[in-house]
C-alpha positions in Angstrom: 0.0 0.0 0.0 1.3 3.4 -0.9 1.0 6.6 1.1 -1.3 9.2 -0.6 0.3 12.6 -1.1 -1.9 15.4 -2.4 -0.6 17.6 -5.3 -1.3 21.3 -5.0 -2.8 21.5 -8.5 -5.4 18.8 -7.6 -6.8 20.7 -4.6 -10.2 22.2 -5.1 -10.5 25.4 -3.0 -13.7 26.6 -1.4 -14.6 29.8 0.4 -16.1 29.8 3.9 -17.6 32.7 6.0 -17.3 32.7 9.8 -19.5 35.2 11.7 -17.4 36.1 14.8 -20.2 38.2 16.5 -20.5 37.1 20.1 -18.1 34.2 19.6 -14.9 33.6 21.6 -11.8 34.7 19.8 -9.9 31.4 20.4 -12.8 29.2 19.2 -13.1 31.2 16.0 -9.4 31.1 15.4 -9.2 27.3 15.9 -11.9 26.7 13.2 -10.3 29.2 10.8 -6.9 27.7 11.2 -8.3 24.2 10.7 -9.9 25.2 7.4 -6.9 27.3 6.2 -4.6 24.3 6.7 -7.0 21.8 5.1 -7.3 19.5 8.1 -11.0 19.1 7.5 -10.4 17.4 4.2 -9.6 13.7 3.7 -6.7 14.6 1.3 -4.9 16.6 4.0 -1.1 16.5 3.5 1.0 18.3 6.0 3.6 19.6 3.5 1.1 20.7 0.8 -1.3 23.7 0.9 -4.7 21.8 0.8 -6.6 24.5 2.7 -9.5 26.7 1.7 -10.2 30.4 1.9 -11.7 31.8 5.1 -13.6 35.1 5.5 -14.2 36.3 9.1 -16.8 39.0 9.4 -17.8 41.0 12.6 -14.3 40.6 14.0 -14.9 43.7 16.1 -17.7 41.9 18.0 -15.7 38.8 19.0 -15.2 38.5 22.7 -12.7 37.0 25.1 -13.5 34.8 28.0 -12.6 35.8 31.5 -10.6 39.0 32.0 -8.4 38.6 28.9 -9.8 41.8 27.4 -7.7 43.8 29.9 -5.1 41.3 31.1 -3.9 39.7 27.9 -0.7 41.3 26.5 0.4 41.5 22.9 4.1 42.4 22.6 6.1 43.5 19.6 9.7 44.5 19.4 11.2 46.8 16.8 14.8 45.6 17.3 15.9 49.0 18.5 16.8 50.1 22.1 13.5 50.8 23.9 11.5 49.5 21.0 9.3 47.1 23.0 5.6 47.8 22.4 3.0 46.3 24.8 -0.7 46.5 24.1 -3.9 44.9 25.5 -6.9 43.9 23.4 -8.9 46.7 24.9 -6.2 49.2 23.7 -6.1 47.6 20.2 -9.9 48.0 19.9 -9.8 51.6 21.0 -7.1 52.2 18.4 -9.5 51.2 15.7 -7.9 48.0 14.5 -9.9 45.1 16.1 -9.1 42.7 13.2 -5.5 42.5 14.4 -6.7 40.5 17.4 -8.3 37.8 15.2 -5.4 37.9 12.8 -2.8 37.2 15.5 -4.9 34.5 17.0 -5.2 32.6 13.7 -1.6 33.1 12.6 -0.4 31.7 15.9 -2.2 28.4 15.1 -0.7 27.8 11.6 2.9 26.8 10.8 5.6 29.5 11.1 7.3 28.9 7.8 6.7 29.6 4.1 3.8 27.2 3.9 2.1 29.0 6.8 2.6 32.3 5.0 0.8 31.0 2.0 -2.0 29.6 4.2 -2.3 32.9 6.1 -2.7 34.8 2.9 -6.0 33.0 2.3 -7.5 34.6 5.5 -9.7 37.7 5.0 -10.9 39.6 8.1 -13.5 42.3 8.2 -14.8 44.3 11.1 -18.4 44.7 9.7 -20.9 42.3 8.4 -20.1 43.0 4.7 -17.3 41.6 2.6 -16.3 42.1 -1.1 -16.1 38.3 -1.8 -19.7 37.6 -2.7 -18.7 36.5 -6.2 -16.9 33.5 -4.7 -20.2 32.2 -3.2 -18.8 31.5 0.3 -20.5 28.9 2.5 -21.3 29.8 6.1 -19.2 27.9 8.6 -21.0 27.5 11.9 -19.0 27.2 15.1 -20.6 25.0 17.7 
């Protein structure tokens, strides 16, 4: 018996929409990462991009459980002396970029290499309920 290995040209890509309104950020990110990687397909191959496109709408209405809204810390470092930047989700929302929270949660759940970069490029995040991908006929993905 031979091991099946998917070819990238044989993969049929679909589009999915996830409504993040009143959903926990981590649960939405887990489902989005699973679909982006292609783990929901029987042809999943770890070294080939077999995933689908994911559109997350209402990212500004996603919630955290517990006190993570004020206690969770996102850090970034510029590489220069004194270049450490520390923010909380509450501050990021106040700054007007709530889609960064969802983007960082999903990107942390996919591989940190070239394949992961390709998979992350298939993620589209919008703060409102509208998105410009209606022509792709995306299917709703319900998170239980």
